[in-house]
Gaussian input, Z-matrix of N, CA and C with variables (Angstrom, degrees):
# hf/3-21g

backbone

0 1
 N
 C     1     B1
 C     2     B2     1     A1
 N     3     B3     2     A2     1     D1
 C     4     B4     3     A3     2     D2
 C     5     B5     4     A4     3     D3
 N     6     B6     5     A5     4     D4
 C     7     B7     6     A6     5     D5
 C     8     B8     7     A7     6     D6
 N     9     B9     8     A8     7     D7
 C    10    B10     9     A9     8     D8
 C    11    B11    10    A10     9     D9
 N    12    B12    11    A11    10    D10
 C    13    B13    12    A12    11    D11
 C    14    B14    13    A13    12    D12
 N    15    B15    14    A14    13    D13
 C    16    B16    15    A15    14    D14
 C    17    B17    16    A16    15    D15
 N    18    B18    17    A17    16    D16
 C    19    B19    18    A18    17    D17
 C    20    B20    19    A19    18    D18
 N    21    B21    20    A20    19    D19
 C    22    B22    21    A21    20    D20
 C    23    B23    22    A22    21    D21
 N    24    B24    23    A23    22    D22
 C    25    B25    24    A24    23    D23
 C    26    B26    25    A25    24    D24
 N    27    B27    26    A26    25    D25
 C    28    B28    27    A27    26    D26
 C    29    B29    28    A28    27    D27
 N    30    B30    29    A29    28    D28
 C    31    B31    30    A30    29    D29
 C    32    B32    31    A31    30    D30
 N    33    B33    32    A32    31    D31
 C    34    B34    33    A33    32    D32
 C    35    B35    34    A34    33    D33
 N    36    B36    35    A35    34    D34
 C    37    B37    36    A36    35    D35
 C    38    B38    37    A37    36    D36
 N    39    B39    38    A38    37    D37
 C    40    B40    39    A39    38    D38
 C    41    B41    40    A40    39    D39
 N    42    B42    41    A41    40    D40
 C    43    B43    42    A42    41    D41
 C    44    B44    43    A43    42    D42
 N    45    B45    44    A44    43    D43
 C    46    B46    45    A45    44    D44
 C    47    B47    46    A46    45    D45
 N    48    B48    47    A47    46    D46
 C    49    B49    48    A48    47    D47
 C    50    B50    49    A49    48    D48
 N    51    B51    50    A50    49    D49
 C    52    B52    51    A51    50    D50
 C    53    B53    52    A52    51    D51
 N    54    B54    53    A53    52    D52
 C    55    B55    54    A54    53    D53
 C    56    B56    55    A55    54    D54
 N    57    B57    56    A56    55    D55
 C    58    B58    57    A57    56    D56
 C    59    B59    58    A58    57    D57
 N    60    B60    59    A59    58    D58
 C    61    B61    60    A60    59    D59
 C    62    B62    61    A61    60    D60
 N    63    B63    62    A62    61    D61
 C    64    B64    63    A63    62    D62
 C    65    B65    64    A64    63    D63
 N    66    B66    65    A65    64    D64
 C    67    B67    66    A66    65    D65
 C    68    B68    67    A67    66    D66
 N    69    B69    68    A68    67    D67
 C    70    B70    69    A69    68    D68
 C    71    B71    70    A70    69    D69
 N    72    B72    71    A71    70    D70
 C    73    B73    72    A72    71    D71
 C    74    B74    73    A73    72    D72
 N    75    B75    74    A74    73    D73
 C    76    B76    75    A75    74    D74
 C    77    B77    76    A76    75    D75
 N    78    B78    77    A77    76    D76
 C    79    B79    78    A78    77    D77
 C    80    B80    79    A79    78    D78
 N    81    B81    80    A80    79    D79
 C    82    B82    81    A81    80    D80
 C    83    B83    82    A82    81    D81
 N    84    B84    83    A83    82    D82
 C    85    B85    84    A84    83    D83
 C    86    B86    85    A85    84    D84
 N    87    B87    86    A86    85    D85
 C    88    B88    87    A87    86    D86
 C    89    B89    88    A88    87    D87
 N    90    B90    89    A89    88    D88
 C    91    B91    90    A90    89    D89
 C    92    B92    91    A91    90    D90
 N    93    B93    92    A92    91    D91
 C    94    B94    93    A93    92    D92
 C    95    B95    94    A94    93    D93
 N    96    B96    95    A95    94    D94
 C    97    B97    96    A96    95    D95
 C    98    B98    97    A97    96    D96
 N    99    B99    98    A98    97    D97
 C   100   B100    99    A99    98    D98
 C   101   B101   100   A100    99    D99
 N   102   B102   101   A101   100   D100
 C   103   B103   102   A102   101   D101
 C   104   B104   103   A103   102   D102
 N   105   B105   104   A104   103   D103
 C   106   B106   105   A105   104   D104
 C   107   B107   106   A106   105   D105
 N   108   B108   107   A107   106   D106
 C   109   B109   108   A108   107   D107
 C   110   B110   109   A109   108   D108
 N   111   B111   110   A110   109   D109
 C   112   B112   111   A111   110   D110
 C   113   B113   112   A112   111   D111
 N   114   B114   113   A113   112   D112
 C   115   B115   114   A114   113   D113
 C   116   B116   115   A115   114   D114
 N   117   B117   116   A116   115   D115
 C   118   B118   117   A117   116   D116
 C   119   B119   118   A118   117   D117
 N   120   B120   119   A119   118   D118
 C   121   B121   120   A120   119   D119
 C   122   B122   121   A121   120   D120
 N   123   B123   122   A122   121   D121
 C   124   B124   123   A123   122   D122
 C   125   B125   124   A124   123   D123
 N   126   B126   125   A125   124   D124
 C   127   B127   126   A126   125   D125
 C   128   B128   127   A127   126   D126
 N   129   B129   128   A128   127   D127
 C   130   B130   129   A129   128   D128
 C   131   B131   130   A130   129   D129
 N   132   B132   131   A131   130   D130
 C   133   B133   132   A132   131   D131
 C   134   B134   133   A133   132   D132
 N   135   B135   134   A134   133   D133
 C   136   B136   135   A135   134   D134
 C   137   B137   136   A136   135   D135
 N   138   B138   137   A137   136   D136
 C   139   B139   138   A138   137   D137
 C   140   B140   139   A139   138   D138
 N   141   B141   140   A140   139   D139
 C   142   B142   141   A141   140   D140
 C   143   B143   142   A142   141   D141
 N   144   B144   143   A143   142   D142
 C   145   B145   144   A144   143   D143
 C   146   B146   145   A145   144   D144
 N   147   B147   146   A146   145   D145
 C   148   B148   147   A147   146   D146
 C   149   B149   148   A148   147   D147
 N   150   B150   149   A149   148   D148
 C   151   B151   150   A150   149   D149
 C   152   B152   151   A151   150   D150
 N   153   B153   152   A152   151   D151
 C   154   B154   153   A153   152   D152
 C   155   B155   154   A154   153   D153
 N   156   B156   155   A155   154   D154
 C   157   B157   156   A156   155   D155
 C   158   B158   157   A157   156   D156
 N   159   B159   158   A158   157   D157
 C   160   B160   159   A159   158   D158
 C   161   B161   160   A160   159   D159
 N   162   B162   161   A161   160   D160
 C   163   B163   162   A162   161   D161
 C   164   B164   163   A163   162   D162
 N   165   B165   164   A164   163   D163
 C   166   B166   165   A165   164   D164
 C   167   B167   166   A166   165   D165
 N   168   B168   167   A167   166   D166
 C   169   B169   168   A168   167   D167
 C   170   B170   169   A169   168   D168
 N   171   B171   170   A170   169   D169
 C   172   B172   171   A171   170   D170
 C   173   B173   172   A172   171   D171
 N   174   B174   173   A173   172   D172
 C   175   B175   174   A174   173   D173
 C   176   B176   175   A175   174   D174
 N   177   B177   176   A176   175   D175
 C   178   B178   177   A177   176   D176
 C   179   B179   178   A178   177   D177
 N   180   B180   179   A179   178   D178
 C   181   B181   180   A180   179   D179
 C   182   B182   181   A181   180   D180
 N   183   B183   182   A182   181   D181
 C   184   B184   183   A183   182   D182
 C   185   B185   184   A184   183   D183
 N   186   B186   185   A185   184   D184
 C   187   B187   186   A186   185   D185
 C   188   B188   187   A187   186   D186
 N   189   B189   188   A188   187   D187
 C   190   B190   189   A189   188   D188
 C   191   B191   190   A190   189   D189
 N   192   B192   191   A191   190   D190
 C   193   B193   192   A192   191   D191
 C   194   B194   193   A193   192   D192
 N   195   B195   194   A194   193   D193
 C   196   B196   195   A195   194   D194
 C   197   B197   196   A196   195   D195
 N   198   B198   197   A197   196   D196
 C   199   B199   198   A198   197   D197
 C   200   B200   199   A199   198   D198
 N   201   B201   200   A200   199   D199
 C   202   B202   201   A201   200   D200
 C   203   B203   202   A202   201   D201
 N   204   B204   203   A203   202   D202
 C   205   B205   204   A204   203   D203
 C   206   B206   205   A205   204   D204
 N   207   B207   206   A206   205   D205
 C   208   B208   207   A207   206   D206
 C   209   B209   208   A208   207   D207
 N   210   B210   209   A209   208   D208
 C   211   B211   210   A210   209   D209
 C   212   B212   211   A211   210   D210
 N   213   B213   212   A212   211   D211
 C   214   B214   213   A213   212   D212
 C   215   B215   214   A214   213   D213
 N   216   B216   215   A215   214   D214
 C   217   B217   216   A216   215   D215
 C   218   B218   217   A217   216   D216
 N   219   B219   218   A218   217   D217
 C   220   B220   219   A219   218   D218
 C   221   B221   220   A220   219   D219
 N   222   B222   221   A221   220   D220
 C   223   B223   222   A222   221   D221
 C   224   B224   223   A223   222   D222
 N   225   B225   224   A224   223   D223
 C   226   B226   225   A225   224   D224
 C   227   B227   226   A226   225   D225
 N   228   B228   227   A227   226   D226
 C   229   B229   228   A228   227   D227
 C   230   B230   229   A229   228   D228
 N   231   B231   230   A230   229   D229
 C   232   B232   231   A231   230   D230
 C   233   B233   232   A232   231   D231
 N   234   B234   233   A233   232   D232
 C   235   B235   234   A234   233   D233
 C   236   B236   235   A235   234   D234
 N   237   B237   236   A236   235   D235
 C   238   B238   237   A237   236   D236
 C   239   B239   238   A238   237   D237
 N   240   B240   239   A239   238   D238
 C   241   B241   240   A240   239   D239
 C   242   B242   241   A241   240   D240
 N   243   B243   242   A242   241   D241
 C   244   B244   243   A243   242   D242
 C   245   B245   244   A244   243   D243
 N   246   B246   245   A245   244   D244
 C   247   B247   246   A246   245   D245
 C   248   B248   247   A247   246   D246
 N   249   B249   248   A248   247   D247
 C   250   B250   249   A249   248   D248
 C   251   B251   250   A250   249   D249
 N   252   B252   251   A251   250   D250
 C   253   B253   252   A252   251   D251
 C   254   B254   253   A253   252   D252
 N   255   B255   254   A254   253   D253
 C   256   B256   255   A255   254   D254
 C   257   B257   256   A256   255   D255
 N   258   B258   257   A257   256   D256
 C   259   B259   258   A258   257   D257
 C   260   B260   259   A259   258   D258
 N   261   B261   260   A260   259   D259
 C   262   B262   261   A261   260   D260
 C   263   B263   262   A262   261   D261
 N   264   B264   263   A263   262   D262
 C   265   B265   264   A264   263   D263
 C   266   B266   265   A265   264   D264
 N   267   B267   266   A266   265   D265
 C   268   B268   267   A267   266   D266
 C   269   B269   268   A268   267   D267
 N   270   B270   269   A269   268   D268
 C   271   B271   270   A270   269   D269
 C   272   B272   271   A271   270   D270
 N   273   B273   272   A272   271   D271
 C   274   B274   273   A273   272   D272
 C   275   B275   274   A274   273   D273
 N   276   B276   275   A275   274   D274
 C   277   B277   276   A276   275   D275
 C   278   B278   277   A277   276   D276
 N   279   B279   278   A278   277   D277
 C   280   B280   279   A279   278   D278
 C   281   B281   280   A280   279   D279
 N   282   B282   281   A281   280   D280
 C   283   B283   282   A282   281   D281
 C   284   B284   283   A283   282   D282
 N   285   B285   284   A284   283   D283
 C   286   B286   285   A285   284   D284
 C   287   B287   286   A286   285   D285
 N   288   B288   287   A287   286   D286
 C   289   B289   288   A288   287   D287
 C   290   B290   289   A289   288   D288
 N   291   B291   290   A290   289   D289
 C   292   B292   291   A291   290   D290
 C   293   B293   292   A292   291   D291
 N   294   B294   293   A293   292   D292
 C   295   B295   294   A294   293   D293
 C   296   B296   295   A295   294   D294
 N   297   B297   296   A296   295   D295
 C   298   B298   297   A297   296   D296
 C   299   B299   298   A298   297   D297
 N   300   B300   299   A299   298   D298
 C   301   B301   300   A300   299   D299
 C   302   B302   301   A301   300   D300
 N   303   B303   302   A302   301   D301
 C   304   B304   303   A303   302   D302
 C   305   B305   304   A304   303   D303
 N   306   B306   305   A305   304   D304
 C   307   B307   306   A306   305   D305
 C   308   B308   307   A307   306   D306
 N   309   B309   308   A308   307   D307
 C   310   B310   309   A309   308   D308
 C   311   B311   310   A310   309   D309
 N   312   B312   311   A311   310   D310
 C   313   B313   312   A312   311   D311
 C   314   B314   313   A313   312   D312
 N   315   B315   314   A314   313   D313
 C   316   B316   315   A315   314   D314
 C   317   B317   316   A316   315   D315

   B1=1.4586
   B2=1.5319
   B3=1.3185
   B4=1.4566
   B5=1.5275
   B6=1.3341
   B7=1.4580
   B8=1.5204
   B9=1.3345
   B10=1.4593
   B11=1.5281
   B12=1.3255
   B13=1.4621
   B14=1.5230
   B15=1.3252
   B16=1.4623
   B17=1.5188
   B18=1.3450
   B19=1.4606
   B20=1.5239
   B21=1.3450
   B22=1.4586
   B23=1.5330
   B24=1.3061
   B25=1.4672
   B26=1.5203
   B27=1.3225
   B28=1.4598
   B29=1.5243
   B30=1.3210
   B31=1.4617
   B32=1.5326
   B33=1.3439
   B34=1.4685
   B35=1.5264
   B36=1.3383
   B37=1.4593
   B38=1.5262
   B39=1.3237
   B40=1.4649
   B41=1.5268
   B42=1.3235
   B43=1.4735
   B44=1.5286
   B45=1.3441
   B46=1.4734
   B47=1.5287
   B48=1.3375
   B49=1.4674
   B50=1.5149
   B51=1.3367
   B52=1.4680
   B53=1.5264
   B54=1.3264
   B55=1.4693
   B56=1.5242
   B57=1.3147
   B58=1.4661
   B59=1.5257
   B60=1.3233
   B61=1.4672
   B62=1.5334
   B63=1.3316
   B64=1.4597
   B65=1.5310
   B66=1.3175
   B67=1.4717
   B68=1.5274
   B69=1.3190
   B70=1.4664
   B71=1.5320
   B72=1.3376
   B73=1.4629
   B74=1.5246
   B75=1.3338
   B76=1.4655
   B77=1.5296
   B78=1.3066
   B79=1.4578
   B80=1.5150
   B81=1.3417
   B82=1.4616
   B83=1.5231
   B84=1.3130
   B85=1.4606
   B86=1.5169
   B87=1.3347
   B88=1.4560
   B89=1.5289
   B90=1.3210
   B91=1.4666
   B92=1.5194
   B93=1.3382
   B94=1.4581
   B95=1.5186
   B96=1.3365
   B97=1.4575
   B98=1.5185
   B99=1.3347
   B100=1.4574
   B101=1.5153
   B102=1.3251
   B103=1.4664
   B104=1.5255
   B105=1.3230
   B106=1.4631
   B107=1.5298
   B108=1.3274
   B109=1.4658
   B110=1.5246
   B111=1.3361
   B112=1.4650
   B113=1.5284
   B114=1.3272
   B115=1.4675
   B116=1.5237
   B117=1.3290
   B118=1.4596
   B119=1.5254
   B120=1.3266
   B121=1.4630
   B122=1.5286
   B123=1.3326
   B124=1.4657
   B125=1.5274
   B126=1.3130
   B127=1.4507
   B128=1.5227
   B129=1.3434
   B130=1.4618
   B131=1.5248
   B132=1.3176
   B133=1.4655
   B134=1.5190
   B135=1.3150
   B136=1.4623
   B137=1.5262
   B138=1.3189
   B139=1.4666
   B140=1.5235
   B141=1.3310
   B142=1.4662
   B143=1.5274
   B144=1.3248
   B145=1.4737
   B146=1.5284
   B147=1.3255
   B148=1.4701
   B149=1.5255
   B150=1.3396
   B151=1.4668
   B152=1.5273
   B153=1.3371
   B154=1.4613
   B155=1.5284
   B156=1.3329
   B157=1.4658
   B158=1.5238
   B159=1.3220
   B160=1.4690
   B161=1.5246
   B162=1.3268
   B163=1.4596
   B164=1.5219
   B165=1.3302
   B166=1.4557
   B167=1.5249
   B168=1.3272
   B169=1.4579
   B170=1.5329
   B171=1.3421
   B172=1.4611
   B173=1.5265
   B174=1.3350
   B175=1.4636
   B176=1.5276
   B177=1.3286
   B178=1.4722
   B179=1.5312
   B180=1.3295
   B181=1.4687
   B182=1.5276
   B183=1.3209
   B184=1.4632
   B185=1.5271
   B186=1.3342
   B187=1.4582
   B188=1.5270
   B189=1.3336
   B190=1.4644
   B191=1.5294
   B192=1.3098
   B193=1.4678
   B194=1.5287
   B195=1.3145
   B196=1.4746
   B197=1.5326
   B198=1.3180
   B199=1.4685
   B200=1.5246
   B201=1.3215
   B202=1.4677
   B203=1.5367
   B204=1.3266
   B205=1.4673
   B206=1.5277
   B207=1.3231
   B208=1.4718
   B209=1.5301
   B210=1.3263
   B211=1.4706
   B212=1.5278
   B213=1.3194
   B214=1.4713
   B215=1.5227
   B216=1.3246
   B217=1.4634
   B218=1.5330
   B219=1.3124
   B220=1.4711
   B221=1.5284
   B222=1.3302
   B223=1.4567
   B224=1.5198
   B225=1.3293
   B226=1.4636
   B227=1.5261
   B228=1.3317
   B229=1.4682
   B230=1.5208
   B231=1.3314
   B232=1.4649
   B233=1.5189
   B234=1.3242
   B235=1.4632
   B236=1.5228
   B237=1.3262
   B238=1.4593
   B239=1.5273
   B240=1.3285
   B241=1.4648
   B242=1.5346
   B243=1.3311
   B244=1.4708
   B245=1.5243
   B246=1.3204
   B247=1.4661
   B248=1.5258
   B249=1.3433
   B250=1.4658
   B251=1.5327
   B252=1.3191
   B253=1.4707
   B254=1.5327
   B255=1.3329
   B256=1.4697
   B257=1.5249
   B258=1.3263
   B259=1.4649
   B260=1.5235
   B261=1.3246
   B262=1.4600
   B263=1.5291
   B264=1.3165
   B265=1.4581
   B266=1.5247
   B267=1.3304
   B268=1.4656
   B269=1.5320
   B270=1.3191
   B271=1.4676
   B272=1.5274
   B273=1.3352
   B274=1.4712
   B275=1.5363
   B276=1.3391
   B277=1.4630
   B278=1.5305
   B279=1.3225
   B280=1.4595
   B281=1.5251
   B282=1.3096
   B283=1.4703
   B284=1.5273
   B285=1.3272
   B286=1.4710
   B287=1.5292
   B288=1.3228
   B289=1.4621
   B290=1.5347
   B291=1.3101
   B292=1.4672
   B293=1.5332
   B294=1.3180
   B295=1.4722
   B296=1.5250
   B297=1.3145
   B298=1.4675
   B299=1.5291
   B300=1.3358
   B301=1.4655
   B302=1.5289
   B303=1.3114
   B304=1.4761
   B305=1.5326
   B306=1.3360
   B307=1.4717
   B308=1.5215
   B309=1.3130
   B310=1.4789
   B311=1.5223
   B312=1.3365
   B313=1.4622
   B314=1.5260
   B315=1.3161
   B316=1.4693
   B317=1.5194
   A1=108.50
   A2=115.33
   A3=121.24
   A4=109.01
   A5=117.38
   A6=122.74
   A7=109.94
   A8=116.03
   A9=122.87
   A10=109.18
   A11=115.59
   A12=121.53
   A13=109.27
   A14=116.14
   A15=122.39
   A16=108.43
   A17=115.88
   A18=121.25
   A19=110.59
   A20=115.37
   A21=121.96
   A22=106.95
   A23=118.58
   A24=120.57
   A25=112.85
   A26=116.35
   A27=121.88
   A28=114.09
   A29=117.47
   A30=121.63
   A31=111.49
   A32=114.81
   A33=120.35
   A34=112.94
   A35=117.72
   A36=120.02
   A37=112.95
   A38=117.30
   A39=120.88
   A40=113.26
   A41=117.79
   A42=118.41
   A43=112.92
   A44=120.33
   A45=117.82
   A46=113.10
   A47=116.89
   A48=119.88
   A49=109.50
   A50=116.32
   A51=120.40
   A52=110.84
   A53=116.75
   A54=120.17
   A55=110.55
   A56=116.53
   A57=120.15
   A58=111.35
   A59=117.35
   A60=121.48
   A61=110.86
   A62=117.07
   A63=119.91
   A64=113.75
   A65=117.84
   A66=120.08
   A67=111.14
   A68=116.73
   A69=120.86
   A70=112.18
   A71=117.42
   A72=121.02
   A73=109.46
   A74=117.88
   A75=119.88
   A76=111.30
   A77=115.74
   A78=121.49
   A79=114.83
   A80=117.06
   A81=120.19
   A82=110.80
   A83=115.08
   A84=123.26
   A85=104.16
   A86=118.68
   A87=121.39
   A88=111.37
   A89=115.62
   A90=123.12
   A91=108.76
   A92=116.12
   A93=121.20
   A94=108.89
   A95=114.31
   A96=121.15
   A97=108.89
   A98=115.41
   A99=121.19
   A100=111.77
   A101=115.65
   A102=120.46
   A103=112.73
   A104=117.63
   A105=120.23
   A106=110.43
   A107=115.36
   A108=119.95
   A109=112.51
   A110=116.92
   A111=120.60
   A112=112.65
   A113=117.15
   A114=121.37
   A115=109.88
   A116=116.40
   A117=121.20
   A118=109.73
   A119=116.39
   A120=122.90
   A121=106.80
   A122=117.67
   A123=119.45
   A124=111.73
   A125=115.65
   A126=121.50
   A127=109.35
   A128=116.28
   A129=120.22
   A130=109.80
   A131=115.24
   A132=121.47
   A133=111.81
   A134=117.74
   A135=121.16
   A136=111.03
   A137=117.22
   A138=121.45
   A139=110.57
   A140=116.75
   A141=120.50
   A142=109.87
   A143=117.35
   A144=121.64
   A145=111.75
   A146=117.17
   A147=123.04
   A148=111.80
   A149=116.48
   A150=121.86
   A151=112.99
   A152=114.92
   A153=122.14
   A154=110.19
   A155=116.22
   A156=122.84
   A157=107.35
   A158=116.08
   A159=121.49
   A160=107.68
   A161=115.77
   A162=122.07
   A163=108.17
   A164=116.90
   A165=121.49
   A166=108.11
   A167=115.84
   A168=120.10
   A169=113.04
   A170=117.75
   A171=121.67
   A172=110.43
   A173=115.62
   A174=120.73
   A175=111.76
   A176=117.92
   A177=119.77
   A178=110.55
   A179=116.78
   A180=120.52
   A181=110.28
   A182=115.63
   A183=121.26
   A184=110.06
   A185=116.18
   A186=120.89
   A187=111.58
   A188=117.36
   A189=120.79
   A190=110.97
   A191=117.06
   A192=120.55
   A193=109.89
   A194=116.90
   A195=120.35
   A196=112.24
   A197=116.89
   A198=120.27
   A199=111.70
   A200=116.27
   A201=120.86
   A202=112.89
   A203=117.10
   A204=120.43
   A205=113.17
   A206=116.35
   A207=121.65
   A208=112.08
   A209=117.33
   A210=120.78
   A211=112.69
   A212=118.28
   A213=121.74
   A214=113.02
   A215=117.56
   A216=120.70
   A217=112.73
   A218=117.40
   A219=121.53
   A220=113.12
   A221=117.44
   A222=120.86
   A223=115.10
   A224=117.93
   A225=121.73
   A226=110.08
   A227=116.16
   A228=120.25
   A229=109.48
   A230=115.35
   A231=121.75
   A232=106.08
   A233=115.64
   A234=121.79
   A235=109.59
   A236=116.01
   A237=121.53
   A238=109.44
   A239=115.81
   A240=121.40
   A241=112.76
   A242=117.40
   A243=121.57
   A244=111.98
   A245=115.41
   A246=121.49
   A247=107.68
   A248=117.37
   A249=120.68
   A250=111.96
   A251=115.11
   A252=121.92
   A253=109.73
   A254=115.18
   A255=121.86
   A256=112.85
   A257=117.83
   A258=120.59
   A259=111.50
   A260=114.28
   A261=121.14
   A262=108.82
   A263=116.39
   A264=121.56
   A265=109.95
   A266=116.09
   A267=124.36
   A268=113.42
   A269=117.21
   A270=122.51
   A271=107.75
   A272=118.36
   A273=120.76
   A274=113.31
   A275=117.56
   A276=120.00
   A277=110.88
   A278=117.41
   A279=121.59
   A280=110.19
   A281=117.18
   A282=120.98
   A283=110.42
   A284=117.50
   A285=121.21
   A286=111.03
   A287=115.97
   A288=121.11
   A289=110.66
   A290=116.62
   A291=121.12
   A292=110.95
   A293=115.94
   A294=120.16
   A295=111.66
   A296=117.63
   A297=120.90
   A298=111.85
   A299=117.59
   A300=120.71
   A301=115.10
   A302=118.45
   A303=121.20
   A304=115.01
   A305=120.39
   A306=120.23
   A307=116.36
   A308=119.22
   A309=119.82
   A310=112.16
   A311=118.10
   A312=121.57
   A313=112.79
   A314=117.05
   A315=120.03
   A316=112.13
   D1=131.20
   D2=179.62
   D3=-104.97
   D4=131.32
   D5=179.71
   D6=-93.00
   D7=117.97
   D8=-174.95
   D9=-117.22
   D10=131.49
   D11=179.76
   D12=-120.59
   D13=130.13
   D14=175.28
   D15=-109.38
   D16=135.05
   D17=-174.67
   D18=-130.53
   D19=132.44
   D20=168.51
   D21=-134.11
   D22=-158.71
   D23=-175.95
   D24=-81.78
   D25=-57.23
   D26=-172.75
   D27=-101.21
   D28=-10.76
   D29=-175.88
   D30=58.28
   D31=41.58
   D32=179.59
   D33=-116.35
   D34=-33.25
   D35=-171.57
   D36=-122.42
   D37=-68.84
   D38=-172.68
   D39=-70.29
   D40=-56.30
   D41=-175.84
   D42=-67.15
   D43=-37.81
   D44=174.80
   D45=-65.38
   D46=-32.54
   D47=175.12
   D48=-62.93
   D49=-47.68
   D50=179.15
   D51=-61.03
   D52=-42.16
   D53=178.80
   D54=-58.79
   D55=-45.59
   D56=-178.93
   D57=-65.58
   D58=-44.34
   D59=-178.21
   D60=-62.53
   D61=-47.69
   D62=-172.87
   D63=-88.40
   D64=-7.64
   D65=176.39
   D66=-67.53
   D67=-17.23
   D68=-179.88
   D69=-91.24
   D70=-4.45
   D71=178.63
   D72=-77.05
   D73=134.28
   D74=178.84
   D75=-66.12
   D76=142.31
   D77=175.77
   D78=81.95
   D79=6.80
   D80=179.95
   D81=-117.63
   D82=138.27
   D83=167.08
   D84=-110.13
   D85=125.62
   D86=-168.86
   D87=-127.07
   D88=136.10
   D89=173.73
   D90=-133.68
   D91=166.47
   D92=173.15
   D93=-139.96
   D94=156.93
   D95=-179.74
   D96=-157.57
   D97=170.36
   D98=179.25
   D99=-122.45
   D100=150.56
   D101=-178.85
   D102=-79.02
   D103=-22.02
   D104=-178.67
   D105=-77.43
   D106=147.52
   D107=179.63
   D108=-62.41
   D109=-28.58
   D110=-179.59
   D111=-97.28
   D112=19.12
   D113=177.42
   D114=-64.19
   D115=156.20
   D116=177.06
   D117=-54.45
   D118=-48.60
   D119=172.51
   D120=-125.79
   D121=99.55
   D122=-179.18
   D123=-67.51
   D124=140.22
   D125=178.40
   D126=-66.26
   D127=136.76
   D128=177.59
   D129=-135.88
   D130=168.08
   D131=-175.54
   D132=-61.55
   D133=-36.93
   D134=-179.56
   D135=-62.39
   D136=-43.02
   D137=179.83
   D138=-68.14
   D139=-39.82
   D140=177.51
   D141=-61.93
   D142=-44.26
   D143=179.38
   D144=-64.14
   D145=-32.84
   D146=-179.48
   D147=-65.68
   D148=-34.73
   D149=-169.78
   D150=-74.41
   D151=140.04
   D152=170.27
   D153=-87.25
   D154=-36.39
   D155=176.35
   D156=-137.27
   D157=136.00
   D158=176.05
   D159=-115.42
   D160=125.11
   D161=174.95
   D162=-105.51
   D163=121.78
   D164=175.46
   D165=-107.65
   D166=152.52
   D167=-175.76
   D168=-83.32
   D169=-32.33
   D170=-175.81
   D171=-137.53
   D172=163.13
   D173=179.12
   D174=-62.19
   D175=-32.40
   D176=178.38
   D177=-62.52
   D178=-35.70
   D179=177.32
   D180=-68.40
   D181=-40.10
   D182=177.84
   D183=-57.88
   D184=-47.88
   D185=-179.94
   D186=-62.59
   D187=-42.31
   D188=-179.88
   D189=-64.78
   D190=-43.74
   D191=-179.60
   D192=-63.48
   D193=-47.16
   D194=-177.89
   D195=-66.90
   D196=-32.92
   D197=-179.22
   D198=-80.17
   D199=-52.98
   D200=-173.26
   D201=-74.81
   D202=-30.69
   D203=-173.11
   D204=-119.40
   D205=25.67
   D206=-177.80
   D207=-49.56
   D208=-46.31
   D209=-176.01
   D210=-72.93
   D211=-17.13
   D212=-179.87
   D213=-93.61
   D214=-12.88
   D215=-175.31
   D216=-70.18
   D217=-39.71
   D218=177.53
   D219=46.52
   D220=44.67
   D221=177.60
   D222=82.13
   D223=4.17
   D224=179.00
   D225=-62.72
   D226=134.93
   D227=176.57
   D228=-69.95
   D229=133.54
   D230=174.44
   D231=-120.28
   D232=118.63
   D233=-173.38
   D234=-115.50
   D235=126.42
   D236=177.69
   D237=-91.00
   D238=123.15
   D239=-178.50
   D240=-87.94
   D241=-11.88
   D242=-178.53
   D243=52.95
   D244=52.77
   D245=177.02
   D246=-111.94
   D247=111.92
   D248=-177.25
   D249=-70.49
   D250=165.24
   D251=-178.30
   D252=-82.84
   D253=62.43
   D254=-176.18
   D255=-116.32
   D256=12.31
   D257=-170.54
   D258=-128.03
   D259=152.67
   D260=173.50
   D261=-89.84
   D262=167.79
   D263=176.57
   D264=-59.65
   D265=129.55
   D266=179.09
   D267=60.91
   D268=26.23
   D269=174.76
   D270=-60.98
   D271=127.78
   D272=-179.10
   D273=-55.47
   D274=-36.02
   D275=178.26
   D276=-67.11
   D277=-38.87
   D278=176.89
   D279=-64.73
   D280=-43.13
   D281=179.02
   D282=-60.76
   D283=-44.97
   D284=178.19
   D285=-60.73
   D286=-42.47
   D287=179.85
   D288=-63.15
   D289=-45.71
   D290=178.23
   D291=-61.74
   D292=-44.49
   D293=-178.94
   D294=-67.32
   D295=-24.56
   D296=177.42
   D297=-81.89
   D298=-32.33
   D299=-172.76
   D300=-95.93
   D301=-35.87
   D302=-169.44
   D303=-79.54
   D304=-47.69
   D305=-170.38
   D306=-54.00
   D307=-31.58
   D308=-178.15
   D309=-65.02
   D310=-17.86
   D311=-179.86
   D312=-95.60
   D313=-6.03
   D314=-175.59
   D315=-89.09

């Protein structure tokens, strides 16, 4: 089982969409979180340590994860998907984008 974490800012639109889409993939355990303190599920060191691969939506998320959670990463791959905050939850275009970008890293 591979532990996959998706991260955006607020954990309201992009990362929860990714969590829902990839939670149905066999062999994956999937969570999502947000980098902002007021995120629905704020990112914490325990969740970062849990993950085998972390997918962030933007470079700003990448920088925050690497800076704030450096000691929890322990060599975990952090992959930036470069998906802007232009989508609603479960937006079909967002789902297509996620399905095109994520699987090659799994």
